[in-house]
All heavy atoms as a GROMACS GRO file, in nm:
protein
  574
    1MET      N    1   5.220   0.432  -3.088
    1MET     CA    2   5.239   0.464  -2.948
    1MET      C    3   5.296   0.342  -2.876
    1MET      O    4   5.252   0.229  -2.897
    1MET     CB    5   5.104   0.502  -2.888
    1MET     CG    6   5.110   0.552  -2.750
    1MET     SD    7   5.182   0.715  -2.748
    1MET     CE    8   5.188   0.743  -2.576
    2LEU      N    9   5.394   0.366  -2.792
    2LEU     CA   10   5.457   0.257  -2.720
    2LEU      C   11   5.371   0.213  -2.601
    2LEU      O   12   5.317   0.296  -2.529
    2LEU     CB   13   5.595   0.298  -2.671
    2LEU     CG   14   5.701   0.325  -2.778
    2LEU    CD1   15   5.827   0.376  -2.712
    2LEU    CD2   16   5.729   0.200  -2.857
    3GLN      N   17   5.362   0.084  -2.583
    3GLN     CA   18   5.290   0.028  -2.469
    3GLN      C   19   5.382   0.023  -2.349
    3GLN      O   20   5.502   0.044  -2.359
    3GLN     CB   21   5.239  -0.113  -2.504
    3GLN     CG   22   5.147  -0.119  -2.623
    3GLN     CD   23   5.015  -0.049  -2.596
    3GLN    OE1   24   4.965  -0.051  -2.484
    3GLN    NE2   25   4.962   0.016  -2.698
    4TRP      N   26   5.328  -0.014  -2.232
    4TRP     CA   27   5.407  -0.019  -2.109
    4TRP      C   28   5.517  -0.125  -2.118
    4TRP      O   29   5.627  -0.105  -2.068
    4TRP     CB   30   5.318  -0.043  -1.988
    4TRP     CG   31   5.242  -0.174  -1.994
    4TRP    CD1   32   5.120  -0.195  -2.048
    4TRP    CD2   33   5.287  -0.300  -1.944
    4TRP    NE1   34   5.085  -0.326  -2.037
    4TRP    CE2   35   5.185  -0.393  -1.972
    4TRP    CE3   36   5.401  -0.342  -1.878
    4TRP    CZ2   37   5.196  -0.526  -1.937
    4TRP    CZ3   38   5.411  -0.476  -1.843
    4TRP    CH2   39   5.309  -0.566  -1.872
    5TYR      N   40   5.490  -0.237  -2.184
    5TYR     CA   41   5.591  -0.342  -2.194
    5TYR      C   42   5.703  -0.303  -2.290
    5TYR      O   43   5.814  -0.352  -2.279
    5TYR     CB   44   5.529  -0.477  -2.232
    5TYR     CG   45   5.433  -0.473  -2.349
    5TYR    CD1   46   5.479  -0.476  -2.479
    5TYR    CD2   47   5.295  -0.470  -2.328
    5TYR    CE1   48   5.392  -0.473  -2.586
    5TYR    CE2   49   5.208  -0.468  -2.434
    5TYR     CZ   50   5.257  -0.469  -2.564
    5TYR     OH   51   5.171  -0.466  -2.670
    6ASP      N   52   5.674  -0.215  -2.386
    6ASP     CA   53   5.779  -0.165  -2.474
    6ASP      C   54   5.878  -0.078  -2.396
    6ASP      O   55   5.999  -0.082  -2.423
    6ASP     CB   56   5.719  -0.084  -2.589
    6ASP     CG   57   5.641  -0.171  -2.686
    6ASP    OD1   58   5.678  -0.288  -2.704
    6ASP    OD2   59   5.543  -0.121  -2.744
    7TRP      N   60   5.829   0.000  -2.302
    7TRP     CA   61   5.917   0.083  -2.219
    7TRP      C   62   6.005  -0.004  -2.130
    7TRP      O   63   6.123   0.027  -2.111
    7TRP     CB   64   5.835   0.180  -2.134
    7TRP     CG   65   5.775   0.290  -2.215
    7TRP    CD1   66   5.645   0.304  -2.250
    7TRP    CD2   67   5.844   0.399  -2.276
    7TRP    NE1   68   5.629   0.416  -2.327
    7TRP    CE2   69   5.749   0.476  -2.344
    7TRP    CE3   70   5.978   0.440  -2.278
    7TRP    CZ2   71   5.783   0.592  -2.414
    7TRP    CZ3   72   6.011   0.554  -2.348
    7TRP    CH2   73   5.915   0.629  -2.415
    8ILE      N   74   5.948  -0.112  -2.076
    8ILE     CA   75   6.028  -0.205  -1.995
    8ILE      C   76   6.136  -0.271  -2.081
    8ILE      O   77   6.252  -0.284  -2.039
    8ILE     CB   78   5.937  -0.310  -1.928
    8ILE    CG1   79   5.845  -0.242  -1.826
    8ILE    CG2   80   6.020  -0.420  -1.862
    8ILE    CD1   81   5.742  -0.333  -1.766
    9PHE      N   82   6.098  -0.310  -2.202
    9PHE     CA   83   6.192  -0.372  -2.294
    9PHE      C   84   6.306  -0.277  -2.328
    9PHE      O   85   6.423  -0.316  -2.330
    9PHE     CB   86   6.116  -0.414  -2.421
    9PHE     CG   87   6.193  -0.500  -2.516
    9PHE    CD1   88   6.240  -0.624  -2.477
    9PHE    CD2   89   6.216  -0.459  -2.646
    9PHE    CE1   90   6.310  -0.705  -2.565
    9PHE    CE2   91   6.286  -0.538  -2.734
    9PHE     CZ   92   6.333  -0.661  -2.694
   10LEU      N   93   6.273  -0.151  -2.351
   10LEU     CA   94   6.374  -0.051  -2.381
   10LEU      C   95   6.467  -0.028  -2.262
   10LEU      O   96   6.589  -0.016  -2.279
   10LEU     CB   97   6.306   0.080  -2.421
   10LEU     CG   98   6.396   0.194  -2.467
   10LEU    CD1   99   6.471   0.155  -2.594
   10LEU    CD2  100   6.313   0.318  -2.490
   11ALA      N  101   6.412  -0.023  -2.142
   11ALA     CA  102   6.493  -0.004  -2.021
   11ALA      C  103   6.589  -0.120  -2.000
   11ALA      O  104   6.707  -0.100  -1.966
   11ALA     CB  105   6.403   0.014  -1.900
   12VAL      N  106   6.541  -0.242  -2.021
   12VAL     CA  107   6.627  -0.361  -2.006
   12VAL      C  108   6.738  -0.359  -2.111
   12VAL      O  109   6.853  -0.395  -2.082
   12VAL     CB  110   6.543  -0.490  -2.013
   12VAL    CG1  111   6.631  -0.613  -2.021
   12VAL    CG2  112   6.450  -0.499  -1.894
   13ALA      N  113   6.707  -0.314  -2.232
   13ALA     CA  114   6.809  -0.305  -2.337
   13ALA      C  115   6.918  -0.206  -2.299
   13ALA      O  116   7.037  -0.232  -2.318
   13ALA     CB  117   6.744  -0.264  -2.469
   14VAL      N  118   6.879  -0.092  -2.243
   14VAL     CA  119   6.978   0.008  -2.200
   14VAL      C  120   7.063  -0.047  -2.086
   14VAL      O  121   7.186  -0.026  -2.082
   14VAL     CB  122   6.907   0.139  -2.160
   14VAL    CG1  123   7.002   0.234  -2.091
   14VAL    CG2  124   6.843   0.204  -2.281
   15ILE      N  125   7.002  -0.122  -1.994
   15ILE     CA  126   7.077  -0.181  -1.883
   15ILE      C  127   7.179  -0.283  -1.936
   15ILE      O  128   7.293  -0.287  -1.888
   15ILE     CB  129   6.981  -0.246  -1.781
   15ILE    CG1  130   6.902  -0.136  -1.710
   15ILE    CG2  131   7.056  -0.330  -1.680
   15ILE    CD1  132   6.788  -0.188  -1.624
   16ILE      N  133   7.142  -0.361  -2.035
   16ILE     CA  134   7.236  -0.457  -2.095
   16ILE      C  135   7.354  -0.384  -2.157
   16ILE      O  136   7.470  -0.424  -2.141
   16ILE     CB  137   7.167  -0.546  -2.200
   16ILE    CG1  138   7.076  -0.646  -2.133
   16ILE    CG2  139   7.269  -0.619  -2.287
   16ILE    CD1  140   7.000  -0.733  -2.228
   17ILE      N  141   7.326  -0.275  -2.228
   17ILE     CA  142   7.434  -0.199  -2.291
   17ILE      C  143   7.530  -0.145  -2.185
   17ILE      O  144   7.652  -0.154  -2.199
   17ILE     CB  145   7.375  -0.086  -2.377
   17ILE    CG1  146   7.304  -0.144  -2.498
   17ILE    CG2  147   7.484   0.012  -2.421
   17ILE    CD1  148   7.223  -0.045  -2.577
   18ILE      N  149   7.475  -0.089  -2.078
   18ILE     CA  150   7.559  -0.034  -1.971
   18ILE      C  151   7.643  -0.142  -1.905
   18ILE      O  152   7.763  -0.125  -1.881
   18ILE     CB  153   7.472   0.040  -1.868
   18ILE    CG1  154   7.412   0.166  -1.930
   18ILE    CG2  155   7.552   0.074  -1.743
   18ILE    CD1  156   7.308   0.233  -1.846
   19LEU      N  157   7.582  -0.258  -1.877
   19LEU     CA  158   7.656  -0.368  -1.814
   19LEU      C  159   7.767  -0.420  -1.905
   19LEU      O  160   7.876  -0.454  -1.858
   19LEU     CB  161   7.561  -0.480  -1.775
   19LEU     CG  162   7.472  -0.453  -1.654
   19LEU    CD1  163   7.371  -0.565  -1.635
   19LEU    CD2  164   7.556  -0.437  -1.528
   20CYS      N  165   7.741  -0.427  -2.035
   20CYS     CA  166   7.844  -0.473  -2.128
   20CYS      C  167   7.960  -0.375  -2.135
   20CYS      O  168   8.076  -0.415  -2.146
   20CYS     CB  169   7.785  -0.494  -2.266
   20CYS     SG  170   7.679  -0.638  -2.277
   21LEU      N  171   7.929  -0.245  -2.127
   21LEU     CA  172   8.036  -0.145  -2.130
   21LEU      C  173   8.117  -0.146  -2.001
   21LEU      O  174   8.234  -0.108  -2.001
   21LEU     CB  175   7.977  -0.006  -2.155
   21LEU     CG  176   7.923   0.017  -2.296
   21LEU    CD1  177   7.854   0.153  -2.303
   21LEU    CD2  178   8.034   0.007  -2.398
   22LEU      N  179   8.057  -0.187  -1.890
   22LEU     CA  180   8.128  -0.192  -1.763
   22LEU      C  181   8.225  -0.309  -1.755
   22LEU      O  182   8.318  -0.307  -1.675
   22LEU     CB  183   8.028  -0.201  -1.647
   22LEU     CG  184   7.955  -0.072  -1.612
   22LEU    CD1  185   7.852  -0.100  -1.503
   22LEU    CD2  186   8.052   0.034  -1.566
   23GLN      N  187   8.202  -0.411  -1.835
   23GLN     CA  188   8.289  -0.528  -1.830
   23GLN      C  189   8.424  -0.495  -1.889
   23GLN      O  190   8.435  -0.427  -1.990
   23GLN     CB  191   8.228  -0.645  -1.907
   23GLN     CG  192   8.110  -0.705  -1.838
   23GLN     CD  193   8.057  -0.827  -1.910
   23GLN    OE1  194   8.107  -0.864  -2.016
   23GLN    NE2  195   7.956  -0.889  -1.855
   24GLY      N  196   8.529  -0.546  -1.825
   24GLY     CA  197   8.664  -0.523  -1.874
   24GLY      C  198   8.695  -0.615  -1.990
   24GLY      O  199   8.635  -0.720  -2.009
   25GLY      N  200   8.793  -0.573  -2.069
   25GLY     CA  201   8.836  -0.655  -2.182
   25GLY      C  202   8.907  -0.780  -2.133
   25GLY      O  203   8.985  -0.775  -2.039
   26LYS      N  204   8.882  -0.892  -2.198
   26LYS     CA  205   8.943  -1.017  -2.157
   26LYS      C  206   9.057  -1.058  -2.250
   26LYS      O  207   9.113  -1.165  -2.236
   26LYS     CB  208   8.837  -1.126  -2.152
   26LYS     CG  209   8.734  -1.101  -2.044
   26LYS     CD  210   8.632  -1.211  -2.041
   26LYS     CE  211   8.539  -1.196  -1.925
   26LYS     NZ  212   8.437  -1.097  -1.941
   27SER      N  213   9.089  -0.974  -2.347
   27SER     CA  214   9.196  -1.006  -2.439
   27SER      C  215   9.274  -0.880  -2.473
   27SER      O  216   9.236  -0.770  -2.436
   27SER     CB  217   9.140  -1.070  -2.567
   27SER     OG  218   9.064  -0.974  -2.638
   28GLU      N  219   9.381  -0.898  -2.547
   28GLU     CA  220   9.464  -0.783  -2.585
   28GLU      C  221   9.408  -0.710  -2.705
   28GLU      O  222   9.458  -0.604  -2.741
   28GLU     CB  223   9.606  -0.831  -2.615
   28GLU     CG  224   9.680  -0.880  -2.494
   28GLU     CD  225   9.822  -0.919  -2.528
   28GLU    OE1  226   9.872  -0.875  -2.632
   28GLU    OE2  227   9.880  -0.993  -2.450
   29GLY      N  228   9.311  -0.767  -2.772
   29GLY     CA  229   9.252  -0.702  -2.887
   29GLY      C  230   9.325  -0.734  -3.016
   29GLY      O  231   9.400  -0.830  -3.026
   30ALA      N  232   9.303  -0.651  -3.117
   30ALA     CA  233   9.359  -0.676  -3.250
   30ALA      C  234   9.511  -0.658  -3.251
   30ALA      O  235   9.580  -0.726  -3.326
   30ALA     CB  236   9.295  -0.582  -3.352
   31SER      N  237   9.563  -0.569  -3.167
   31SER     CA  238   9.707  -0.548  -3.167
   31SER      C  239   9.781  -0.673  -3.120
   31SER      O  240   9.889  -0.704  -3.168
   31SER     CB  241   9.744  -0.430  -3.078
   31SER     OG  242   9.709  -0.457  -2.944
   32GLY      N  243   9.722  -0.746  -3.026
   32GLY     CA  244   9.784  -0.870  -2.981
   32GLY      C  245   9.782  -0.978  -3.088
   32GLY      O  246   9.874  -1.060  -3.097
   33ALA      N  247   9.678  -0.977  -3.172
   33ALA     CA  248   9.670  -1.075  -3.279
   33ALA      C  249   9.774  -1.047  -3.388
   33ALA      O  250   9.832  -1.137  -3.446
   33ALA     CB  251   9.530  -1.075  -3.339
   34ILE      N  252   9.798  -0.919  -3.415
   34ILE     CA  253   9.893  -0.882  -3.520
   34ILE      C  254  10.036  -0.906  -3.474
   34ILE      O  255  10.119  -0.961  -3.548
   34ILE     CB  256   9.873  -0.734  -3.560
   34ILE    CG1  257   9.737  -0.718  -3.627
   34ILE    CG2  258   9.984  -0.687  -3.653
   34ILE    CD1  259   9.696  -0.575  -3.651
   35THR      N  260  10.068  -0.867  -3.351
   35THR     CA  261  10.205  -0.879  -3.303
   35THR      C  262  10.238  -1.017  -3.248
   35THR      O  263  10.352  -1.044  -3.215
   35THR     CB  264  10.233  -0.774  -3.194
   35THR    OG1  265  10.143  -0.796  -3.084
   35THR    CG2  266  10.216  -0.633  -3.247
   36GLY      N  267  10.138  -1.102  -3.234
   36GLY     CA  268  10.164  -1.236  -3.184
   36GLY      C  269  10.157  -1.244  -3.033
   36GLY      O  270  10.194  -1.345  -2.974
   37GLY      N  271  10.112  -1.142  -2.969
   37GLY     CA  272  10.100  -1.144  -2.824
   37GLY      C  273   9.981  -1.227  -2.780
   37GLY      O  274   9.902  -1.274  -2.860
   38GLY      N  275   9.969  -1.245  -2.652
   38GLY     CA  276   9.854  -1.319  -2.600
   38GLY      C  277   9.863  -1.468  -2.626
   38GLY      O  278   9.766  -1.530  -2.665
   39LEU      N  279   9.979  -1.525  -2.606
   39LEU     CA  280   9.994  -1.668  -2.628
   39LEU      C  281   9.931  -1.751  -2.518
   39LEU      O  282   9.923  -1.872  -2.531
   39LEU     CB  283  10.143  -1.703  -2.642
   39LEU     CG  284  10.213  -1.641  -2.764
   39LEU    CD1  285  10.362  -1.674  -2.762
   39LEU    CD2  286  10.149  -1.686  -2.892
   40ASN      N  287   9.886  -1.687  -2.413
   40ASN     CA  288   9.821  -1.759  -2.304
   40ASN      C  289   9.669  -1.760  -2.324
   40ASN      O  290   9.593  -1.732  -2.233
   40ASN     CB  291   9.858  -1.696  -2.169
   40ASN     CG  292   9.825  -1.548  -2.165
   40ASN    OD1  293   9.779  -1.492  -2.263
   40ASN    ND2  294   9.850  -1.487  -2.051
   41VAL      N  295   9.627  -1.798  -2.444
   41VAL     CA  296   9.486  -1.798  -2.478
   41VAL      C  297   9.410  -1.902  -2.398
   41VAL      O  298   9.296  -1.880  -2.358
   41VAL     CB  299   9.468  -1.823  -2.630
   41VAL    CG1  300   9.322  -1.835  -2.667
   41VAL    CG2  301   9.534  -1.713  -2.710
   42PHE      N  302   9.471  -2.016  -2.375
   42PHE     CA  303   9.401  -2.125  -2.310
   42PHE      C  304   9.423  -2.131  -2.159
   42PHE      O  305   9.389  -2.228  -2.096
   42PHE     CB  306   9.442  -2.258  -2.375
   42PHE     CG  307   9.408  -2.263  -2.521
   42PHE    CD1  308   9.507  -2.255  -2.617
   42PHE    CD2  309   9.277  -2.273  -2.561
   42PHE    CE1  310   9.476  -2.258  -2.751
   42PHE    CE2  311   9.244  -2.277  -2.695
   42PHE     CZ  312   9.344  -2.269  -2.791
   43VAL      N  313   9.481  -2.028  -2.104
   43VAL     CA  314   9.502  -2.021  -1.960
   43VAL      C  315   9.369  -1.986  -1.894
   43VAL      O  316   9.300  -1.896  -1.936
   43VAL     CB  317   9.610  -1.916  -1.925
   43VAL    CG1  318   9.622  -1.900  -1.775
   43VAL    CG2  319   9.742  -1.954  -1.986
   44LYS      N  320   9.335  -2.062  -1.791
   44LYS     CA  321   9.210  -2.037  -1.720
   44LYS      C  322   9.228  -1.922  -1.623
   44LYS      O  323   9.315  -1.925  -1.537
   44LYS     CB  324   9.167  -2.161  -1.643
   44LYS     CG  325   9.054  -2.234  -1.703
   44LYS     CD  326   9.006  -2.340  -1.608
   44LYS     CE  327   8.885  -2.408  -1.668
   44LYS     NZ  328   8.838  -2.516  -1.588
   45THR      N  329   9.145  -1.820  -1.636
   45THR     CA  330   9.146  -1.710  -1.540
   45THR      C  331   9.006  -1.697  -1.485
   45THR      O  332   8.909  -1.696  -1.562
   45THR     CB  333   9.189  -1.578  -1.605
   45THR    OG1  334   9.102  -1.549  -1.714
   45THR    CG2  335   9.332  -1.586  -1.655
   46LYS      N  336   8.995  -1.688  -1.354
   46LYS     CA  337   8.865  -1.677  -1.291
   46LYS      C  338   8.833  -1.530  -1.266
   46LYS      O  339   8.919  -1.453  -1.228
   46LYS     CB  340   8.863  -1.752  -1.159
   46LYS     CG  341   8.866  -1.900  -1.174
   46LYS     CD  342   8.843  -1.966  -1.041
   46LYS     CE  343   8.835  -2.116  -1.059
   46LYS     NZ  344   8.801  -2.183  -0.935
   47GLU      N  345   8.706  -1.498  -1.288
   47GLU     CA  346   8.661  -1.364  -1.254
   47GLU      C  347   8.641  -1.358  -1.104
   47GLU      O  348   8.594  -1.452  -1.042
   47GLU     CB  349   8.529  -1.333  -1.324
   47GLU     CG  350   8.541  -1.332  -1.475
   47GLU     CD  351   8.406  -1.316  -1.540
   47GLU    OE1  352   8.306  -1.364  -1.484
   47GLU    OE2  353   8.401  -1.256  -1.648
   48ARG      N  354   8.677  -1.246  -1.045
   48ARG     CA  355   8.662  -1.230  -0.900
   48ARG      C  356   8.606  -1.093  -0.870
   48ARG      O  357   8.624  -0.998  -0.945
   48ARG     CB  358   8.797  -1.246  -0.831
   48ARG     CG  359   8.853  -1.384  -0.849
   48ARG     CD  360   8.995  -1.392  -0.796
   48ARG     NE  361   9.053  -1.518  -0.841
   48ARG     CZ  362   9.102  -1.608  -0.760
   48ARG    NH1  363   9.103  -1.587  -0.632
   48ARG    NH2  364   9.151  -1.719  -0.807
   49GLY      N  365   8.539  -1.085  -0.758
   49GLY     CA  366   8.490  -0.957  -0.709
   49GLY      C  367   8.386  -0.893  -0.798
   49GLY      O  368   8.289  -0.956  -0.840
   50SER      N  369   8.408  -0.766  -0.830
   50SER     CA  370   8.310  -0.691  -0.907
   50SER      C  371   8.297  -0.742  -1.050
   50SER      O  372   8.189  -0.733  -1.109
   50SER     CB  373   8.347  -0.542  -0.908
   50SER     OG  374   8.471  -0.524  -0.971
   51GLU      N  375   8.404  -0.796  -1.107
   51GLU     CA  376   8.396  -0.851  -1.242
   51GLU      C  377   8.296  -0.966  -1.248
   51GLU      O  378   8.219  -0.978  -1.342
   51GLU     CB  379   8.532  -0.900  -1.289
   51GLU     CG  380   8.631  -0.791  -1.318
   51GLU     CD  381   8.763  -0.847  -1.366
   51GLU    OE1  382   8.778  -0.971  -1.375
   51GLU    OE2  383   8.853  -0.766  -1.394
   52LYS      N  384   8.299  -1.051  -1.146
   52LYS     CA  385   8.208  -1.165  -1.142
   52LYS      C  386   8.064  -1.119  -1.124
   52LYS      O  387   7.972  -1.172  -1.188
   52LYS     CB  388   8.248  -1.259  -1.029
   52LYS     CG  389   8.169  -1.388  -1.028
   52LYS     CD  390   8.225  -1.485  -0.927
   52LYS     CE  391   8.151  -1.617  -0.938
   52LYS     NZ  392   8.207  -1.717  -0.848
   53VAL      N  393   8.042  -1.019  -1.038
   53VAL     CA  394   7.907  -0.967  -1.015
   53VAL      C  395   7.851  -0.907  -1.143
   53VAL      O  396   7.736  -0.933  -1.180
   53VAL     CB  397   7.909  -0.862  -0.901
   53VAL    CG1  398   7.775  -0.793  -0.889
   53VAL    CG2  399   7.946  -0.928  -0.770
   54ILE      N  400   7.931  -0.828  -1.214
   54ILE     CA  401   7.884  -0.766  -1.338
   54ILE      C  402   7.857  -0.872  -1.443
   54ILE      O  403   7.760  -0.862  -1.518
   54ILE     CB  404   7.987  -0.662  -1.387
   54ILE    CG1  405   7.988  -0.543  -1.292
   54ILE    CG2  406   7.954  -0.615  -1.528
   54ILE    CD1  407   8.092  -0.439  -1.323
   55SER      N  408   7.940  -0.975  -1.448
   55SER     CA  409   7.920  -1.083  -1.544
   55SER      C  410   7.790  -1.158  -1.517
   55SER      O  411   7.713  -1.188  -1.609
   55SER     CB  412   8.038  -1.178  -1.539
   55SER     OG  413   8.020  -1.286  -1.626
   56ILE      N  414   7.763  -1.188  -1.390
   56ILE     CA  415   7.639  -1.258  -1.354
   56ILE      C  416   7.518  -1.170  -1.381
   56ILE      O  417   7.415  -1.216  -1.432
   56ILE     CB  418   7.645  -1.304  -1.207
   56ILE    CG1  419   7.750  -1.414  -1.192
   56ILE    CG2  420   7.509  -1.352  -1.159
   56ILE    CD1  421   7.779  -1.452  -1.048
   57LEU      N  422   7.528  -1.040  -1.346
   57LEU     CA  423   7.418  -0.947  -1.374
   57LEU      C  424   7.390  -0.937  -1.523
   57LEU      O  425   7.273  -0.933  -1.565
   57LEU     CB  426   7.451  -0.808  -1.318
   57LEU     CG  427   7.422  -0.784  -1.172
   57LEU    CD1  428   7.470  -0.646  -1.132
   57LEU    CD2  429   7.275  -0.798  -1.144
   58THR      N  430   7.494  -0.934  -1.604
   58THR     CA  431   7.476  -0.927  -1.749
   58THR      C  432   7.403  -1.050  -1.800
   58THR      O  433   7.312  -1.039  -1.883
   58THR     CB  434   7.612  -0.913  -1.820
   58THR    OG1  435   7.680  -0.800  -1.767
   58THR    CG2  436   7.594  -0.895  -1.969
   59LEU      N  437   7.440  -1.167  -1.751
   59LEU     CA  438   7.374  -1.289  -1.791
   59LEU      C  439   7.226  -1.288  -1.752
   59LEU      O  440   7.138  -1.322  -1.833
   59LEU     CB  441   7.443  -1.411  -1.730
   59LEU     CG  442   7.380  -1.547  -1.760
   59LEU    CD1  443   7.387  -1.578  -1.909
   59LEU    CD2  444   7.447  -1.655  -1.679
   60CYS      N  445   7.197  -1.248  -1.628
   60CYS     CA  446   7.058  -1.246  -1.580
   60CYS      C  447   6.974  -1.146  -1.658
   60CYS      O  448   6.860  -1.177  -1.697
   60CYS     CB  449   7.054  -1.213  -1.432
   60CYS     SG  450   7.126  -1.342  -1.328
   61VAL      N  451   7.028  -1.028  -1.684
   61VAL     CA  452   6.953  -0.927  -1.758
   61VAL      C  453   6.935  -0.969  -1.904
   61VAL      O  454   6.831  -0.943  -1.964
   61VAL     CB  455   7.021  -0.789  -1.746
   61VAL    CG1  456   6.953  -0.686  -1.833
   61VAL    CG2  457   7.021  -0.743  -1.602
   62ALA      N  458   7.032  -1.039  -1.961
   62ALA     CA  459   7.019  -1.088  -2.098
   62ALA      C  460   6.909  -1.195  -2.107
   62ALA      O  461   6.831  -1.196  -2.204
   62ALA     CB  462   7.151  -1.146  -2.147
   63ILE      N  463   6.899  -1.281  -2.008
   63ILE     CA  464   6.791  -1.380  -2.005
   63ILE      C  465   6.656  -1.311  -1.991
   63ILE      O  466   6.559  -1.346  -2.060
   63ILE     CB  467   6.814  -1.483  -1.892
   63ILE    CG1  468   6.936  -1.569  -1.925
   63ILE    CG2  469   6.691  -1.569  -1.869
   63ILE    CD1  470   6.982  -1.658  -1.811
   64LEU      N  471   6.650  -1.210  -1.904
   64LEU     CA  472   6.527  -1.131  -1.889
   64LEU      C  473   6.490  -1.063  -2.019
   64LEU      O  474   6.373  -1.060  -2.059
   64LEU     CB  475   6.545  -1.028  -1.777
   64LEU     CG  476   6.428  -0.936  -1.750
   64LEU    CD1  477   6.310  -1.015  -1.693
   64LEU    CD2  478   6.469  -0.826  -1.653
   65PHE      N  479   6.588  -1.008  -2.089
   65PHE     CA  480   6.565  -0.943  -2.219
   65PHE      C  481   6.505  -1.042  -2.319
   65PHE      O  482   6.409  -1.010  -2.390
   65PHE     CB  483   6.698  -0.888  -2.271
   65PHE     CG  484   6.689  -0.816  -2.402
   65PHE    CD1  485   6.649  -0.684  -2.408
   65PHE    CD2  486   6.724  -0.879  -2.520
   65PHE    CE1  487   6.642  -0.617  -2.528
   65PHE    CE2  488   6.717  -0.814  -2.641
   65PHE     CZ  489   6.675  -0.682  -2.645
   66PHE      N  490   6.561  -1.161  -2.324
   66PHE     CA  491   6.510  -1.265  -2.415
   66PHE      C  492   6.366  -1.302  -2.381
   66PHE      O  493   6.281  -1.313  -2.470
   66PHE     CB  494   6.601  -1.388  -2.409
   66PHE     CG  495   6.551  -1.502  -2.492
   66PHE    CD1  496   6.562  -1.499  -2.630
   66PHE    CD2  497   6.494  -1.613  -2.432
   66PHE    CE1  498   6.515  -1.605  -2.707
   66PHE    CE2  499   6.448  -1.718  -2.508
   66PHE     CZ  500   6.458  -1.715  -2.646
   67LEU      N  501   6.337  -1.320  -2.251
   67LEU     CA  502   6.202  -1.358  -2.211
   67LEU      C  503   6.101  -1.247  -2.243
   67LEU      O  504   5.990  -1.275  -2.289
   67LEU     CB  505   6.199  -1.391  -2.062
   67LEU     CG  506   6.273  -1.518  -2.022
   67LEU    CD1  507   6.273  -1.533  -1.870
   67LEU    CD2  508   6.212  -1.640  -2.088
   68ILE      N  509   6.140  -1.122  -2.220
   68ILE     CA  510   6.049  -1.012  -2.253
   68ILE      C  511   6.026  -1.004  -2.403
   68ILE      O  512   5.914  -0.979  -2.449
   68ILE     CB  513   6.105  -0.879  -2.198
   68ILE    CG1  514   6.102  -0.879  -2.046
   68ILE    CG2  515   6.024  -0.760  -2.250
   68ILE    CD1  516   6.170  -0.759  -1.983
   69ALA      N  517   6.131  -1.027  -2.483
   69ALA     CA  518   6.116  -1.026  -2.628
   69ALA      C  519   6.018  -1.134  -2.673
   69ALA      O  520   5.934  -1.109  -2.761
   69ALA     CB  521   6.251  -1.046  -2.695
   70VAL      N  522   6.027  -1.252  -2.615
   70VAL     CA  523   5.934  -1.360  -2.651
   70VAL      C  524   5.791  -1.324  -2.607
   70VAL      O  525   5.696  -1.342  -2.683
   70VAL     CB  526   5.979  -1.493  -2.587
   70VAL    CG1  527   5.873  -1.600  -2.603
   70VAL    CG2  528   6.110  -1.539  -2.650
   71LEU      N  529   5.777  -1.271  -2.486
   71LEU     CA  530   5.644  -1.236  -2.436
   71LEU      C  531   5.581  -1.124  -2.520
   71LEU      O  532   5.459  -1.126  -2.544
   71LEU     CB  533   5.651  -1.194  -2.290
   71LEU     CG  534   5.675  -1.306  -2.192
   71LEU    CD1  535   5.691  -1.250  -2.050
   71LEU    CD2  536   5.561  -1.406  -2.195
   72ILE      N  537   5.658  -1.027  -2.563
   72ILE     CA  538   5.602  -0.919  -2.645
   72ILE      C  539   5.551  -0.974  -2.777
   72ILE      O  540   5.448  -0.928  -2.829
   72ILE     CB  541   5.709  -0.807  -2.668
   72ILE    CG1  542   5.727  -0.729  -2.539
   72ILE    CG2  543   5.670  -0.715  -2.781
   72ILE    CD1  544   5.836  -0.624  -2.545
   73ASN      N  545   5.619  -1.072  -2.832
   73ASN     CA  546   5.573  -1.131  -2.958
   73ASN      C  547   5.452  -1.221  -2.938
   73ASN      O  548   5.375  -1.242  -3.033
   73ASN     CB  549   5.685  -1.207  -3.026
   73ASN     CG  550   5.784  -1.116  -3.090
   73ASN    OD1  551   5.747  -1.014  -3.145
   73ASN    ND2  552   5.911  -1.150  -3.082
   74VAL      N  553   5.432  -1.273  -2.818
   74VAL     CA  554   5.319  -1.361  -2.791
   74VAL      C  555   5.193  -1.280  -2.759
   74VAL      O  556   5.083  -1.318  -2.795
   74VAL     CB  557   5.352  -1.459  -2.676
   74VAL    CG1  558   5.230  -1.536  -2.630
   74VAL    CG2  559   5.461  -1.554  -2.720
   75ILE      N  560   5.213  -1.165  -2.692
   75ILE     CA  561   5.098  -1.080  -2.655
   75ILE      C  562   5.034  -1.023  -2.781
   75ILE      O  563   5.101  -0.963  -2.863
   75ILE     CB  564   5.144  -0.966  -2.562
   75ILE    CG1  565   5.194  -1.020  -2.429
   75ILE    CG2  566   5.029  -0.867  -2.539
   75ILE    CD1  567   5.253  -0.915  -2.339
   76PRO      N  568   4.903  -1.045  -2.796
   76PRO     CA  569   4.835  -0.993  -2.918
   76PRO      C  570   4.820  -0.841  -2.915
   76PRO      O  571   4.820  -0.778  -2.817
   76PRO     CB  572   4.700  -1.061  -2.915
   76PRO     CG  573   4.679  -1.113  -2.778
   76PRO     CD  574   4.813  -1.122  -2.714
   0.00000   0.00000   0.00000
């Protein structure tokens, strides 16, 4: 039987998955590697607007996920 903290852990995991899927791709993918595209690999691009908010949310939820994972293993 799942405990209350297991349900929270599961909900945070689903939120991380959703946030990762909402993030846009930052590269051309495998096709760019094969054709030689994407030569601007080292160009600095800043995230702005909603991309930045989703990126920060993903980081915060990932840290929360890690902390909950550690706490679940510590709780007897």
